[in-house]
N, C-alpha and C positions, 0 to 999 in steps of 0.2 A: 467567592468568585472562582470561576473555573477558567483557566488559561488554555487557549488553543492556538498553537503556532501553525502556520500553513493554513490559516482559516479561510482564505479565499480559494484554496486549492480543492482538489477532488475529495479526498477523504475528510479533510478538515471542515469543509463547508457542509458536507453531509452530516458529520458528527455534531456540528453546531446546531443545525436545524433539528436533529433528533433530541438533543439535550433540551432545547427550548420547548419542543413539543411535550416532553416528559416532565416539565416543570423544574428542570435543573438550571442553575445559573445564580446570579448574572454571569455573563460571559465577557472575557477579555479576548478580543480577536487580534492576533498578531500576524502580520504578513507585510509584503510590499503591495499596497493596494492600488498602485499606479497602472497595472495592466488592465486595459479596457476589456480584453477578451475574458477576464475572470469575473466581471461585474455581475452577470446573471447569477453566478453562484451565491452572491450575497443577498439576493432578494428575499429569501425566506428567513434570514437571520437579522434583518433590520440594521440599523446604524450601530447600536451598542457602543461599546468602548473599543475603538480601533487604534492600534499602536503599530507604527512601522517597526519592522524587525530590528532595525538599527538602533531604535530608541528604547527597546524593551527592557534591557537590563538596568538602565537608569530608572525607569518606572518601577521595575520589580524591587529594586533596593528600597525605594521610598514607600511601596505599598504592599510588600509581601505579607504583612499581617492580615490582609484582607483576602488572601488567596488560600484555597483549600486543596487544589489539585492542578497538575500541569499535564496537558496532552501536547507533547512536542512532535508534531507531524510535519513541520516545515522542512524542506530539503530541496536540493537540486536533484531531480529524479530521472534525468536523461541518462540512460545506461550507455549511450554512445558518446557522452561528454568526455573529452580528452584533456580539458584544462584542470590539471590536478590541483593547482593553487586555488581555483574557484571551488572545487569540491572539498578541499581541506577547510576552507573558510566557512562555507555554508553547511556542510554535512558533518564534519568532524569537530572543528574548533567550536562552532556554535553549540553543538550538542554537549560537549565536555564542559563548556561554560554553564549551560543549563544544569547539568549534573551537579557541578560545584555549588551553584546558587541554591538548588534544592537541598543539598546537604547542609549548607549554612543556615537556611531558613526552616529546615525540618519539614519539607513538603514532599508528598508523593509525586512520582514522575512516571509517565509512560512515554517512551520515545519510539520512533519508527526505525526499525531495522529493515532488512530485506532478504528475500530468498536468493538474491544475487550473491550473497556472501558464500553460498554453497558451491559456486563455480560450476563446473561441468557435472556435478553430482557424483563424481567418482568416489568421494568419501562419504556418500550418503547424505541424508537430510535430517539427521538426528539433532535435535536442539539441546542435547546434553551439553552443559557448559564445559565439561571436561574434555570435549572433543573440538572445542573452538580452534585450537592451535593447529589442527589437522586440515583446516579448510584453506582453499586457494581460489579466491574469486578470479573471474575472467577479465574484468575491466576496472578502470579507476573508480567508477561509481561503486562497484561492489567492495572494493578495498576501503573506500571512505566509510562505508557502513560497518565493515568487518573490524576496522581498527577501533571503532567505538565499542563494539561488542567485546573485543579483547580488553579494552580499558576497564570494563566493569569487573573483570576477574581480579584486578590488582588495586583498583581504586579504594582508598580508605580516606574518610568514611564513605558511606553510601546514603542515599536518601532513605527515609524510614520505610517506604515501600516503593519499589520500582519494577518496571518491566520493559524489556526490549522486545518489540513484536516484529518477528520476521514475516513480513507480508509476502504472500505468494502472488499469483496473478489476479489482482483485484479488478473487478469490473462493476459498472453501474453508472447512474446519473451523475452529472457534474464533472465529467472527465473530458468534455469536448475540447477544452483549451489545451490539452496535453499534446495535441497534434500527433506526431508519429509515435509518441509514447502512450497514446490512448490504447484501450484494450482491443483485442482482435474482434470482439463483438461490435464495437463502435465502428471500426474500419470496414468490417464485413458488411454491415448494414448499408453503409454508403456505397460500397462497391456493387452490391446487389441492386440497390435502387438505381444506380447509374448504368450498369452493364448487364444486369440480369444474371450475373454469375459471380463466383468467388474464386480468387486466386490464392492458392496455398503453396508453400514451398515444397519442392521435391525433397525426398530424403536422399542423403548422400552417405548413408551408413548401411552397410550390408545387414540384411535381416530385418530392416525397418522399412516397411512399404511407404509410399508417398502418402502424406497426410496422417500417418500413424504415429508421428511424434506426439508426445504426451505432456500435458501441463496440469497443474493443480489450479483450477479457476475457482475463485471465491467471490461470492456476491458481496458488495459493499455493506449491505444491511447486516450480514454476519459479522463483519469487522466492527461495525458500530455496536452490535450486541455484546461483543467481547469487551470493548472499551468501556461501555456503560457498566457491565458486570464488574470490571476491575475498579471502577469509581466507587461502587457500592459494596464491595466485598473485600475483606482483609486477606487477599491472596498472598501466596508466598512469592517473594521477590525473585526475579531471574529472567532469563531469555526464553521466549516462547515462540514456536511456530504459529502462524496464523494463516492457514489455508483451509480448504474444505476437508482435507484428509483423503480425497479421491483424485486420481489422475485420469484425465479424459483425453482422447485423441482429438486432433484438429478436425478429422473427418466427422467425429461424433458432434463436436461443437458446431461445425458447419451445418449438419443436418438439423440441429436444434434451432439454429438461426433461420434457416429456410422455412422450417415448420412454423416458427413464431411469426414469420412474415407472410405465411400462407403462399409460398412460392415453390415451384419445383426445384429440386436440388440440382445445381449445375456447377461443377468444380473444375477449374483448370489448374494444373500443377506447373509451377514455374521454378527456374533455378534460383538459388539464393544469391544475393548480391556478393560480389567479390570481397573476400576477407571475412565473411560471416561464418562460413562453413566450419572453420577451425575453432570458433568460439560459440557455437550454437549448442544450446541445451536440448537434448533429445528427450529428456524425461525429468519432470519435477513432481514431487508428491510430498506433502507435509505430514509427517507422523504427528499426531495430535495427542499422544498419551500424556505428555507433561501437563498440558492445559486441562485435560480431563482429570488427571490426578490432583490438580490444584483445586478442583471443584466445579469446573464449568460443565454443565450438563445439557445445554440447549443444542438441538440438532442443527446442522448446517444445511443450507438450502441446496437441494439437488440442482445439477447444472441445467437440466431442461426447464425446470421451474424458474430459476433465476434469469435465464436467458429470455424466457417468455415474458416475465414481468418487465424486464429492462426494455425489450424491443417493443412490446405492446403499450406499456404505460408511459414510455418516455420517447424512444427513438422514432417510432411510427407517428407520434404526435408532434415531432419536431421540437420536443421539450428540452430545455437546458437542465431542468431539475426534477 
């Protein structure tokens, strides 16, 4: 059995569908399945064995001998969340409990970290574990992920194989339920459909033109490829960046979206909301050397190709998945 937490969410539901398509399984799907807006995510993965996240560890204790791998992708992913107790429980405490259980049962573990742990990027985006203590996240969400990463440096024992994947800006199908936390591509498509134009934030940093802020956008299919490679490959344990390895401007992203929608490019630049400017990331890019050195060789999807696939095959069809 393969366990996927966050199985009703964006990456978790995509991973579950891909694993089934490739003949992996059976799957144990863990989440809070009460949210109606996530139900379309579950259509391609069937009923299966579904366990509420609050009941999982009791089930795990009784059935761990049937499990061969854990994908722990469940978390509170709202970067604007200010309830630190909630973040501690769902993101930090739950992950450390999963870590301890995988140690006790001798099972490999992949858990979701985040590029939010890098803060404003002033210390770079190097996933060298020796540089973890230099990082300073900008928000409680980032800290909840960072403290788990820090725990891996001192935790004894460790799972037999483990990876913390620092997801950068992931986009793709099954993210519709994330609302304001959905990708720029998702929101841009809706804006253009409604208004015929796209609004981007003005730059408030000297030397950076409007729309020239940069992000590492990674297509969800590439994330799935890495996860499945780790399932099948005896990789070296550690923390790994998971981006495309390329930084793209929001202007370039906008042009790719308009092109995929076959619409003329029309961009309006607007001021950032109050309070955002001082914690806004002007640049993110994932150095991917450690993952490459670990043996991962597959190419990552170019931005224009990923955007075209997402827009044409999913968003333009009004598809959830």
